[in-house]
N, C-alpha and C positions, 0 to 999 in steps of 0.2 A: 853537321846540326841543323843547317837550313835544310838542306835537303828534307832531312826527317819532316821538320815542323812543314813544308809546303805539301806533303803524301801527305801527310795527316791533317791539312787545311782541306784538302781537294778528296780527300776519301770522305772524312768526317760532313762536309758539308751535300757530297753527292748520297750517302746515305741517309740523309734528312729529307731528300725529294723522297723518297720509297715511303716515311710515313702517310698511314693513310688518316691517322687522326690528330688533327693538325689542335685541336684544341687541347690533344695531351699533350705535344711537346712541354716539357721543361726546358727551361736556361740551360743553354749547352753548353759542356767545356768548350766548347772551340773558342767563346768568347776568350777564354785565359790565353788563348794565341794569336790574340790579335793583340800586338805587342808593338807594331811598329807604323807606318806608311805601307811596305812594302808587303806584310803580313795583310793589312786588307783589301791592297791590289791584289794580292795572289787569290782572295776570297773574292771580286769581284769579276777578276776571269776567269774563274770557271763558266766554262763555258755550257757546259750540260744544265746548269744549274739555271742561270738568267736568263742564256737565248734558245733555249729548245723548251718544250713540254708545253707551250700555252692552250688555254683551252680551244678543241676546235667543234663546239657543238652546233654556234653559229653556222661558220662555214656549211656545214653538215646539214644545218635547217635552211638555209638558204637557196634560190634558185639559180648559185651558176653552174649546178649540174643537175644531173638526175640516174636514175639504175633502172637498168635494164628488169622487166619481168622475170628473166631466167635467174640474175643476179640477187633478183630479194628475194626473189623462194630460194635461195640457196645458203641455208643457216650455217652451215658451215665456212659461209665465208664471212658473213654480216653478223648481226646476234639480236634476238628479238629486242632487246634495250636502245641498239641504232637503228633496229623501223621506226622505232614508235618516235623516236627523234625526227629523222627523213618523212614521216607521216605526220607531224605535229600532234598524235595524240592527245587530248586534254590532259591525261595520267600516264605524261611521260616520265620518266623521272631515273635519273642513273641512280643503281644502288650501290657502286662505287664511288668515289668523291675523288678520285684523281682530279678535273680540270679544274675542284675547287681548289682541292687540296697545295696540288703544285705552285700555284700564283701565289699563294698563301705560305708559303716556303721561303719564296723569293724573297715576297716581303718581310718574313721573321728576318734572314740571313742580312736585309738592306738594311733593317734596325741594328741589329748587329755591327755594321762600320759604322752608322751615325751614331751609335755609343760609343765607341772605341775613338773615333777620330776627334770627339769632341772633348780626348783626357789628352788630343796627345800636344807637342811640342815639334818645332820645326819649321821647314818650309811650308810658309803659307798657302803659295799654288801649289802647292803638292794635294793639301789639305781640302783646300777647298775644293780641288776635282775629285776628292775620294769623296768628299762628301756630296759634291754634285751627281754622279755618279749613283750613287745610294737612293739621293731621291727622285733620281730620275728612274731607276727601277721600280724605286717602290709605285711611285704611281703607276707605271707603266703598265705593272702588275694588278696594281686594284681598276684599272683603265677597263682591260683586259675582263675581268672578271664583270665591273660593271656591263655590258652589251650583253650579257647573258642573265643574269641573275637579280637585277634591279631594271626598276621602267625607265622608257626612255627619257628623257631629260624634255619637261616641257613646264611650262607656266602651272597647270594641273597638277604636275607628277613632285613637284619638290619636298612635297613632306610624305611623301613614300618612303617605305621603308626602303632602310640603303646597304649597305655593305657593312659590316663591322672593322670599323677603323682601326689598326694595330701600330702603336704609333712606338712603342718598346720592343722589347724583346722578352717579356715576359709574357708570353701567350697566354695565361691561366688568366691574367687578369682579364676578364671578358668587356670589350666597351659596349654588346648590343651592336643593335643594329641602326642604329643613328635614322639620317633620310637619305632620299637622292639628293638634296641641296650639298649635306655634309659632306657626302661622297664624292662628289664634283670638283667643292670649295677647295676639300684636301688635294684631291688632284691635280687642279690647279695651280695652288700655291706649290705645292712640292716642285711642278714643274718650271715655273715661274723663279722660286728661287734656284734651284738649277741650276737654270740660261746664266745669271747670275755668277756662275762655281764654276761652272765647267772649261778644260779649255775649248779652242777655239776649234783644232784638228786632235784627234787618236790618231794613236799608229796603223788600227784595225777598224774595220766598223760593226767589231763584236761589241768593242767601248762606246759608249755615250759621248758626244762633245756638245758643244753647245749649238751648232749645226741641229742638231738631234730634240733637243729640249727645244728646241722652237718648233722644228717639225713635229715633234708629238701634241703640243702647244696647240698650232691648227687644226692635225685633228682632232683634238679632246675637242676642240670650240664649235670645230662643224658639225660633231654630236650634238653640240648643243643648241646648234642654230645660231650660235654669235658668229655672225657671218662677219662682221665688221675686225671679231678679235681676231679669226681666224684669217681673214687678210692681213691683217696686222703680221702676224705668227708667221704665215705663211713667207711671207716679203723676208722679214729675220731669217726665215732658216734661208732663202734663196740666194740671199746677200751675202751669207756663206758658201753655199756651196751650190750650184745650179747645171750642173756637168750630167747633160744627156746622152745617152750613147745612141750613135748612129748601128740601123741596124742593117744598113748596108754593109757594113765591118764583118756581119755575123758568118757563120756557115750556116745553111740551110742543112744540111746533112745530118749535124750534130744532135742527136737526140734531146742530149740536154744543153740547149744553148747558152745555158744562162748560168756563167760560174758563180761559186760563191767571195761575197763581197764584192760585185763587181761596181766600177765606178760610179752608178746610179745610187748602189745602197748607200744611205746614211747612219741608217743603226738595222743591225742584221740579228730578225729572229725568226722560229720556226715554231710552228704547231707541233702537237704532240701525234704521233701517228696514231694512224686509226685507218681502220677499214673502209668505211665507207665513201672519204677522199682520193683514197688510190687509181691511178688513171691504168693501172695495167697494162698490158700488150698491144699488138696489133691484132693478135690472132686471139688474145682474149681480154678485150679491156671492160674497166668495171668503173667509173662513174663515167661518165658520157657529156658531152656537151652538147648542144642541140642545135642541128644542123644548120638551122633557120637562122641562127645567133651568128654562126659562123659565116654564115654564108653575106649575112649584112657587112662585111670585111670587103672595103673594094680588093680586086685582085694583085694592084700596087701599092694595097696598104701591106708594109712585112710584119706587121703582125698576125695576120692570119698564115703566112710564114713558119713564125717562130711558136707561137701560143697554139697553135693547134697542128695537130698528127692526126694522117687516116686512120679508122681502122677495115679490116678486112669485109666488113659488112655493110661499107657506105658512111659509119656513123663515122665520130670524133672523138679524142681525146686531148686533155691538156699537156702543152709540153712549156710552156714558158713559164713555172717557176725557179724563181729567181733563187732556190737552194737545187744543185743539180742531182737531184734523182728520179725517177720517177715513180717512184713509191707515194704516201699520202700526209709524207712534212714537209705543207705548204709552205711559203715563206709569207710572214705576215707583217716584215718589219718596215720602215721607213724608206721613201726612195726620194729619188728628185722630180719624177716626171707625176706622184702621187703630188707633191708640193704646185706643180704646174698646173695639174687640174684641178686643185683644189683653190688656188687662186685666182682660176679662170671663173670658174660658178660663185666665188664669191666677190669680183670686178662686176659679172653682168648682176647680183641680186644689190649688187648698189646703183646701179644702171650704169654703168663703166663699159660702154660696150666694146668701144676700142681696146682698150686695156685687157678687156676678158679676150678679142678674137686677139692679141696678138700672143697670151700668154699660150690659148691654144692651139694656133698654127706653130709656134713655135715647137711645141711639142710633138705635132703631127709630123711635121719635116722631118724632123727625127728618124720616125718611122716608115715615111714612105720610100719606094725607089726613087733613087738619084733624079731626078730632075721630070718626076712626073705629079709631085704636088701641086695643087692649087688651091689658096688659099682661101678657108671657110672664110663667107659672109654672112650677114647678117641683116634683118629688118630694125630689129628692135631689140632692147636688152633681152628683151623675156624670149625673143627667136630665139638668140645667141646661148640664154638658161637651157633652153632645151635640147639644142644643137651639143652642151657641154654635157650634159647628163648623160646624154648618148655614148658620148667618146668617154666617157668617166667609166660608166659600165663596161666598155671595151676594155680599156686602157688596164684596172683593174681587177677584172675577170683571177679568179679562184684568192684574191691575196687575201681572205679573211677579211674584207671592208664591205660587201654586201649586205648581209646583215645587219649593220650598223647603220647603212643609207637606204633600205629600209625602213629601219625604224622610225629614222627621221622624214625619209620623203613620204612617207604614206601620209602624214599628216595633212600634203598637200593635194587636193582633190587631182587636178594637174601632172602629177607624176606618180600617185599611190598603185600598188600591186597589188592584188588577191592571188594570193599565189592555191596551186593546184598543181594534185598525182595522181593519173589513173593508172592501177598497177591491174594486172589479171592474178589471182591468190585464189584461182578454184574454176568454175563453171563460167563465172562471171566477173568483168572487170567491176572495181571498187575506185571509187577516187575519193580522194581525200583532199583537204580546203584549212587555208592559214588565211581570214581575211584580214585586210588589211587592217593595223591598230589593234589586231585582236589579242586576248590576255595573254595569247600564246606566242608573243615577241618577250613574254619574260616567262624563262625557263624555270621549272622545278630544282629548287638546291635538291643538290642528292642527298640521300636520304641517309647514306652511312654519317654526313657533316650532320645531319639534324636531331639525329640517335644520337652522335658525342656531345651536341654542342645545345640543344636545347634552344636553339635559335628560331622565331617563328618562317613558319615556309609560307612563300609567295601562292598567296590566292591565284587560284583559275575560273 
């Protein structure tokens, strides 16, 4: 009977992910099977539901990679919709709603768990961990949606349209879009509560724990430009897990040198599969990394060895995925290296140059060939900040964080980036641009979602 229940929970919860009309989902009979703490843990352990399928259009819109003219013009490989995202066309909109629906299915099932555990009796530590896990996963999904479909957090955007905040499993009780402030307040509230409920450690990094909650708070606060709280949260996470991998111990001949659930991973998740971001093969690369970016790495910096591989045509493809695949399921989870570079940035912004450089050098020392690293120095906190942001760009390449960094750093004239892509699509090349702080940094909600929900669309 227990096996039958387990199979039913996994099959039904996975089936919900394929639903394309999130607002049409009725309260599921899955809820009646959540009778015990173990039932809820089984649902939360569904890797396909909670650890895969996160939206990728932010990374697809970023400057982490580029397509050759041949790949761009091969519509057997990339769709017209993909290309419109890649070139930031003002009218670019997904017809299907997967990148919206999949996170909301995660939110739906997290709400099921929250409602179930509220009725459970038993070991408080077990119940608290289940509740904390559900709160973490709900906040994690909301934040990933917020990076695409609502404006960047700022004093001028707080009352702009936010995300629909579904806090109960009856998803047909539509809450409307709310505001940017309400969205981020909910994310912070869920993660803050989760940090006090979750276990200190977890048996595998596909399960959230206390360090994951603090690490995610650091990422969220950084995106809000709340650097004081980002520093505090990163420090809390690093106090629990500060393990860095020595790149000298890795195999340079392995085409996928990073294993799943490696020692740096605090919470493991990956983007949905897509063609735009696939690295391809040596003889037929797809998404390419700019050679000037690769050559900016010192020859003694082992990230140059493990993050990139040379193609036959002299270009480069990405090989540093913390998910061991050459496909496009890019890792977007939480790691200790991100925490070190985040805290370094926050220390620099607070004027603490020494602490900023300590974190930066601790991270980089684990990346360089043994005996070759020389500590980075800085003449001022601002000089340290500039160097840290360069290393952040290098360390988190193709981690699905560049889009969020562009959204916040574009507000600072020192660090803003006007993106452009020039493509030959006929007799003459055409250049597409996305200016810093342009409306294209907030994507249009997929048409299927707008049609089925009647939510107001983002303005362009």
